[in-house]
Every structure is written in structure tokens, then in C-alpha cells.
C-alpha positions, 0 to 999 in steps of 0.5 A: 901280232901273235895271230900274224905269226900263227898265220905265217906258220900255217901258210908255211906249212900249207906251202910245204904240204903243197910242195910235198904233194906236187913232188909225190905226184910228179914222181908217180907220174914220171914213174908211170911214164918210165914203166910205160916206155919200158913196157913198150920196149919189152913188147918191141923186143918180144915182137922182134924175137918172134919175127927172127924165128926161122930167119935164114940169113944171119947178122954175120951174113948181112955184114959179109954181103954189105962189104961190097958197099964199104967196111961195115961199122954196125949192123942190126935186125930191126922192125921197120913199120912192122917188117923185118929188115937187116940194116948195115951201116958201112963206110967208104972213105969219108962217106957212109951208107945204110945197106939193106940186106934181104934177110931171106936171100942174103943179097943187098937190096938197097943202098942209101947214103947217110948224109945227116941227122942222128944216122950221120952222128952215129956213123961218125962215132962208129967210124971213130971206134972202128979206126981203133979196131984190128978185127972186123965186126963179123969176126966179133959176131962169130966169136960171140956166137962161138961162146953162145952156140944156141944164140942168134945175133941181133945187132952189133955196134962198136963202142969204146970201153976204157981205151979199147974198142969192143963190139957190143953184140945183142943176142937172142938166147933162150927166149931173152935178149942179152948183150955181150962184148967182144974185143975188136983189137 
């Protein structure tokens, strides 16, 4: 009988050690995955910052150019398959479009309707925030750049902070990306 209790305790200790070992390995593996994802994100940011050097058309210019297609509800410079692109989401009534602006000439080159998926979900959320706004995104970008005169605006997205509409603006300043908020109302 004593042997059975001793064996049960040994089995319980072995299971505990196994669980601890598996937990440690899982935490280590997930930590490695998170570091790899963060490293990839940082590399993408660095590549975008390099590509933005010397761009003649600003984010504010892109927002202005897209106004012919509707009210801008977000905008960003992004690398699309390694090529720099200035993309602006617009709304006109109940319809949404992604407007591509030539970042060298400031002219609209492409307009695609947004009809589904994550893009439509994002556009609807942005429209809801902009419904609370009394200030255009372009004005928020201009205000952020007035406060940060040596910066370049990379993206602008409307968000709700508390009960207020704000524009979250990503800037490149002194070789680093930072995000600032500007009120939209």
C-alpha cells in the first residue's frame, strides 16, 4: 500500500514537471514568435521611412486630391508589393472607395469601390467616427505638422477617444515613427 502512495506521488510530481516544462517551452516559443513579428514590423517601418525620403506629395496633398471622389475618411502611405503607394479611403453617401494618388504628381490614378471584407469594415468604422467630426482630416494633419514642423505625415485614421473624435496621425520625425492625436471637433 505504501508503495502505491509513493508511486502516485512520483507520478504527480512527474506530471507537474512535465506541465511546467511544456509551459516554459510554450512561453519561449510564443516570445520568439512575437519578437519575430515585431522585428518584421520594424523592418517594414524602416523600409517605408527610406522610401518616403524625397517624396514631393504630402499626405495632406493626397487627401485634397481625393476629395473629388468623396470625403476622405483615412489615408496612408504604404508599401504595396515593394512599391510606395498613397491610398485614401473616401465616402460618398453610403459608398466607399479606395483612391490611389500618384505620390509624385498628386493626381488620382485609380479609384476602386470598397465592397467587402476588412476594408469595408474599416471604412464603416471610420465613417462612424467622421460623423462626429467637425474638422477635416486634412486640417488635423496640418495641425500635427504645425506642432511637429520637421516631421512627415505617413498616415491618418479617425478614432474615438473617450467620447471625442480624434485623428491618429503617424509621423516620421528624426528617423523614427511616432503617433500623435489631433481633435476632430
